[in-house]
C-alpha positions as CSV (number, residue, x, y, z in Angstrom):
1,S,2.7,-30.9,2.8
2,G,1.1,-27.5,1.8
3,S,0.5,-25.3,-1.4
4,K,-1.2,-22.0,-2.0
5,L,-2.9,-21.2,-4.8
6,W,-2.1,-17.2,-6.4
7,R,-4.3,-15.3,-8.9
8,V,-2.7,-12.2,-9.8
9,R,-3.1,-9.3,-12.6
10,E,-2.0,-6.0,-13.3
11,C,-3.7,-3.2,-11.6
12,G,-6.2,-1.8,-14.2
13,D,-6.2,-5.2,-16.1
14,N,-10.1,-7.0,-16.2
15,G,-8.3,-9.9,-18.1
16,A,-7.9,-13.3,-17.0
17,P,-5.5,-13.8,-13.9
18,I,-2.6,-15.5,-14.3
19,M,-2.6,-18.5,-12.2
20,I,0.5,-19.7,-9.7
21,R,0.3,-22.5,-7.6
22,V,3.2,-22.6,-4.8
23,A,4.5,-25.4,-2.9
24,R,6.2,-26.1,0.3
25,G,9.4,-24.0,0.7
26,D,8.9,-21.7,-2.2
27,V,9.0,-18.1,-2.3
28,L,7.1,-15.7,-4.3
29,L,7.8,-11.9,-4.4
30,I,4.6,-9.6,-5.6
31,D,4.8,-5.8,-6.1
32,T,1.8,-5.0,-4.8
33,R,1.6,-1.6,-6.3
34,V,1.2,-3.1,-9.5
35,W,-0.5,-6.4,-9.2
36,R,-3.9,-7.1,-8.0
37,H,-3.7,-10.2,-6.0
38,Q,-5.6,-12.9,-4.2
39,A,-4.7,-16.2,-2.7
40,S,-6.2,-19.3,-1.5
41,I,-5.0,-22.6,0.5
42,P,-6.6,-25.6,-1.1
43,A,-8.3,-27.9,1.6
44,E,-5.8,-30.6,2.7
45,K,-5.6,-33.4,5.3
46,E,-2.2,-31.7,6.9
47,P,-2.4,-28.1,8.4
48,S,-0.9,-25.7,6.2
49,I,0.7,-22.2,7.4
50,S,1.1,-19.4,4.9
51,I,3.0,-16.1,6.1
52,A,3.3,-13.1,4.4
53,R,5.3,-10.0,4.8
54,D,5.4,-6.4,3.4
55,F,8.5,-5.5,2.4
56,S,10.0,-2.1,0.7
57,Y,13.5,-1.3,-1.4
58,V,14.3,2.4,-0.5
59,P,18.1,2.5,-0.7
60,R,19.4,5.5,1.1
61,Q,22.9,6.6,2.2
62,N,23.7,4.7,5.6
63,E,20.7,2.9,6.1
64,E,19.8,-0.5,5.5
65,A,17.7,-1.4,1.8
66,F,14.9,-3.7,2.9
67,G,12.2,-2.8,5.5
68,D,9.1,-3.6,7.1
69,V,6.5,-1.1,6.0
70,D,3.1,-0.3,6.8
71,A,1.5,1.7,3.8
72,L,-1.9,2.8,3.2
73,L,-2.4,2.2,-0.7
74,A,-4.6,4.0,-3.6
75,A,-7.2,1.7,-4.6
76,R,-7.8,3.7,-8.0
77,P,-6.5,6.6,-9.2
78,A,-6.9,10.0,-7.7
79,E,-6.5,14.1,-9.4
80,T,-5.4,17.0,-7.6
81,G,-8.2,18.6,-5.3
82,D,-9.9,14.9,-4.8
83,V,-11.1,14.0,-1.5
84,L,-9.3,10.9,-0.4
85,F,-10.9,10.2,3.2
86,Y,-13.3,11.7,5.0
87,E,-12.3,12.0,9.0
88,S,-14.8,9.7,10.0
89,D,-13.7,6.8,7.5
90,L,-9.8,7.3,7.7
91,P,-8.2,3.9,8.4
92,D,-6.8,3.9,12.0
93,C,-3.2,4.2,10.9
94,E,-0.4,7.3,10.7
95,L,0.3,8.0,7.0
96,P,4.2,8.2,6.4
97,R,5.5,11.9,6.1
98,S,7.8,12.5,3.2
99,K,9.3,15.9,1.8
100,E,9.6,14.5,-1.7
101,D,6.8,12.3,-2.0
102,A,4.2,14.0,-0.2
103,H,1.0,14.3,-2.0
104,C,-2.3,14.4,0.3
105,A,-2.9,16.9,3.2
106,V,-5.6,17.4,5.9
107,G,-8.5,19.6,4.2
108,E,-12.0,20.4,4.4
109,D,-14.7,20.2,1.7
110,G,-17.1,22.4,0.6
111,E,-19.4,21.7,3.5
112,G,-16.3,22.1,6.3
113,K,-15.9,18.3,6.8
114,L,-12.2,17.5,7.5
115,C,-10.9,15.1,4.9
116,L,-7.7,13.9,3.4
117,V,-7.0,15.3,0.1
118,A,-4.9,14.8,-2.9
119,T,-2.4,17.5,-3.8
120,R,-1.4,16.0,-6.9
121,R,-2.3,13.1,-9.2
122,I,-2.2,9.7,-7.6
123,S,-1.6,6.4,-9.2
124,T,-3.3,3.6,-8.4
125,G,-1.1,1.0,-5.7
126,E,0.5,4.4,-4.8
127,A,1.3,4.6,-1.1
128,F,-0.2,7.7,0.7
129,A,2.4,10.1,2.0
130,M,1.8,13.6,3.5
131,A,4.6,16.5,3.8
132,P,6.3,16.4,7.4
133,S,4.5,18.8,9.9
134,S,6.3,21.8,11.5
135,S,6.6,19.9,14.8
136,S,8.1,16.7,13.1
137,E,10.3,18.7,11.1
138,D,11.7,20.5,14.5
139,E,12.0,17.2,16.0
140,E,14.3,16.0,13.3
141,K,17.0,19.0,14.0
């Protein structure tokens, strides 16, 4: 027994969602950077379990192509200089560091409050990433 009802639509699309019913043994892969999603498990007499995992595909030389990834994704677009989070609002997580894909940095607003600031345009669904700190670059050597 067991099924799950998914409602998916492209980020930024306010139209009717696509409805997908997933049955026991089915696998559904969704790129959550592109698709907004909501899932529900209909009430049944038998218990039902649903398992979700986040994966990324980042092929690099001598590394595995798939890996379990924790990421903080942009809920809406941001422009260069926009405050993304204030220190008091930052989620309890470590942002990935990337030389190539960094687009946010720690800064201060006009009142001197610590915040995370966009260093380039950020699209909806894009994972936040910061440049490596000088100490993390030293550790890699």
